[in-house]
C-alpha positions as CSV (number, residue, x, y, z in Angstrom):
1,M,-60.7,-67.6,-99.0
2,G,-58.4,-68.3,-102.4
3,H,-55.7,-71.0,-101.7
4,V,-56.7,-71.4,-97.9
5,T,-59.0,-74.7,-97.8
6,A,-61.1,-75.8,-95.0
7,D,-58.2,-78.4,-94.2
8,T,-55.5,-75.9,-94.1
9,E,-57.5,-73.4,-91.5
10,L,-55.5,-73.4,-88.3
11,D,-57.9,-74.7,-86.2
12,K,-57.5,-78.0,-88.5
13,R,-53.8,-77.9,-87.0
14,P,-52.8,-80.6,-84.2
15,K,-53.4,-79.3,-80.6
16,E,-49.5,-81.2,-80.0
17,V,-48.7,-77.7,-81.7
18,D,-50.0,-75.2,-79.1
19,D,-47.9,-76.7,-75.9
20,R,-44.6,-76.7,-77.9
21,K,-43.4,-79.9,-76.3
22,I,-43.1,-82.1,-79.5
23,A,-40.5,-80.7,-81.9
24,G,-41.3,-80.4,-85.6
25,H,-43.8,-77.5,-86.3
26,W,-42.5,-74.4,-88.0
27,E,-43.7,-71.5,-88.4
28,G,-42.8,-69.2,-91.4
29,D,-43.2,-65.8,-92.9
30,L,-41.9,-63.8,-95.9
31,I,-40.2,-60.3,-95.5
32,I,-39.2,-58.2,-98.6
33,E,-36.4,-56.1,-98.1
34,L,-34.5,-53.5,-99.8
35,K,-34.9,-53.2,-103.6
36,R,-37.8,-55.7,-103.5
37,S,-35.3,-58.4,-102.2
38,A,-37.2,-61.3,-100.1
39,V,-36.3,-63.7,-97.7
40,A,-38.1,-66.4,-96.3
41,T,-38.0,-67.0,-92.3
42,L,-38.5,-70.5,-90.7
43,I,-39.0,-71.0,-86.8
44,E,-39.1,-73.9,-85.3
45,R,-41.6,-73.5,-82.4
46,T,-40.2,-75.9,-79.5
47,T,-36.4,-75.5,-79.6
48,R,-36.5,-71.9,-81.8
49,Y,-34.2,-72.9,-84.2
50,A,-34.3,-70.4,-87.0
51,M,-33.6,-70.2,-90.8
52,L,-33.5,-67.4,-93.1
53,V,-33.6,-68.7,-96.4
54,H,-32.8,-66.0,-99.6
55,L,-35.4,-66.1,-102.5
56,S,-33.4,-65.5,-105.7
57,R,-34.6,-63.3,-108.6
58,Q,-35.7,-65.1,-111.9
59,V,-34.6,-65.1,-115.1
60,G,-35.5,-62.3,-117.1
61,Y,-36.3,-60.2,-113.9
62,G,-35.4,-56.4,-115.0
63,I,-35.9,-57.1,-118.2
64,I,-39.4,-58.6,-118.8
65,A,-41.8,-55.9,-118.3
66,P,-44.2,-57.1,-115.2
67,K,-47.6,-58.5,-116.4
68,K,-50.4,-58.9,-114.5
69,N,-50.9,-62.6,-113.5
70,G,-47.6,-63.3,-115.1
71,L,-44.5,-64.9,-114.0
72,A,-43.1,-64.1,-110.6
73,L,-40.0,-62.6,-111.8
74,A,-39.1,-60.7,-108.6
75,G,-38.3,-64.4,-106.9
76,Y,-41.1,-64.5,-104.8
77,G,-43.7,-66.0,-106.3
78,A,-45.7,-69.0,-105.3
79,L,-43.6,-71.6,-107.1
80,T,-40.3,-69.9,-106.2
81,M,-41.4,-70.2,-102.7
82,K,-42.3,-73.6,-102.5
83,D,-38.9,-74.9,-104.1
84,V,-37.0,-72.8,-101.7
85,L,-39.0,-74.0,-98.6
86,V,-38.5,-77.7,-100.1
87,N,-35.1,-77.1,-100.4
88,A,-34.6,-75.6,-96.9
89,M,-36.6,-78.1,-95.2
90,S,-34.7,-81.0,-97.0
91,S,-31.6,-80.5,-94.4
92,V,-33.9,-80.7,-91.9
93,P,-34.3,-84.2,-90.2
94,A,-37.6,-86.1,-91.2
95,S,-38.7,-86.1,-87.1
96,L,-38.3,-82.5,-87.3
97,R,-40.6,-81.8,-90.4
98,R,-44.3,-82.0,-89.2
99,S,-46.4,-78.8,-90.0
100,L,-45.8,-75.5,-91.6
101,T,-47.8,-72.4,-90.3
102,W,-47.9,-69.2,-92.3
103,D,-50.3,-66.2,-92.8
104,R,-52.3,-66.1,-95.8
105,G,-50.1,-64.7,-98.1
106,K,-50.3,-65.5,-101.7
107,E,-46.5,-66.5,-101.8
108,L,-47.7,-69.8,-100.3
109,S,-50.5,-70.8,-102.7
110,A,-48.7,-73.4,-104.1
111,H,-48.8,-75.1,-100.3
112,A,-50.0,-78.3,-101.6
113,L,-47.1,-79.1,-103.7
114,F,-45.1,-78.4,-100.8
115,T,-46.9,-80.8,-98.9
116,E,-47.0,-83.3,-101.6
117,E,-42.8,-83.2,-101.9
118,T,-42.4,-82.8,-98.3
119,K,-45.1,-84.7,-96.2
120,I,-45.3,-81.4,-93.9
121,L,-48.7,-80.3,-93.3
122,V,-49.4,-76.4,-93.7
123,Y,-51.6,-74.4,-91.6
124,F,-52.7,-70.6,-92.5
125,A,-53.1,-68.7,-89.6
126,D,-56.5,-66.7,-89.7
127,A,-56.5,-63.5,-91.3
128,K,-55.3,-60.7,-89.3
129,N,-54.1,-62.6,-86.5
130,P,-50.5,-62.4,-86.6
131,W,-50.1,-63.7,-83.0
132,Q,-50.8,-67.1,-84.0
133,R,-47.9,-67.1,-85.4
134,G,-46.1,-66.1,-82.2
135,S,-42.8,-67.5,-82.5
136,N,-42.3,-66.0,-86.1
137,G,-43.7,-62.6,-85.2
138,H,-41.9,-62.0,-81.9
139,R,-38.9,-64.2,-81.9
140,L,-37.6,-63.5,-85.4
141,N,-39.0,-59.6,-85.4
142,T,-36.4,-58.1,-88.2
143,A,-37.6,-54.9,-87.9
144,N,-36.0,-54.8,-84.6
145,F,-32.2,-56.3,-85.7
146,V,-32.2,-56.0,-89.4
147,P,-31.9,-52.6,-90.7
148,R,-33.9,-51.9,-94.1
149,S,-30.7,-51.3,-95.9
150,S,-29.9,-55.0,-95.8
151,S,-29.9,-56.9,-98.8
152,A,-31.4,-60.5,-98.7
153,P,-28.0,-62.1,-99.8
154,S,-25.9,-61.0,-97.1
155,L,-29.1,-61.8,-94.7
156,T,-29.1,-65.0,-95.3
157,T,-25.3,-65.7,-95.1
158,C,-24.8,-64.3,-91.8
159,F,-27.6,-66.1,-90.1
160,S,-28.9,-69.0,-92.0
161,G,-28.9,-72.4,-89.6
162,R,-28.1,-70.5,-86.4
163,W,-30.1,-70.8,-83.4
164,A,-32.5,-67.8,-82.4
165,G,-31.4,-67.6,-78.8
166,S,-27.8,-67.0,-80.0
167,V,-29.0,-64.9,-82.7
168,L,-31.6,-62.7,-80.5
169,P,-31.0,-62.9,-77.2
170,G,-33.0,-61.4,-74.6
171,T,-36.3,-62.4,-76.6
172,T,-38.9,-64.1,-75.6
173,R,-41.5,-66.9,-76.5
């Protein structure tokens, strides 16, 4: 199970998340693009507000040789992910920061620190069940509208902070 603990499993998530009547419950994912650039996606389940957040390379990337269990210099290690998510969510009103649902990727293994800093509870979808994060999987399906040749910084400049409905017309819940 690793970083997923009993209290962060999806069945512990408040039932209010499922009916989408109360805003403030988010879904997130990590997209690794061309030349291993990375973008975190965040979708609010009720309003469908979407944020794309670029994860910058760390100092030493391309210079320091990769090392097993070493620093995640490519920009999508757990601490980098935590830091960019804390920064992104700080721009969201406190009343819209209730929960975050993620897949079981190791990039969010610093979720306890994220929760400590933001007071946003984190829940993890069951393994191999992407439909449990349906807003993120369907609403912001980047494979359908972002060419693989795109780089993360240009995506975040173009789409960060826009309503998903205006970015992706015609998509459904």
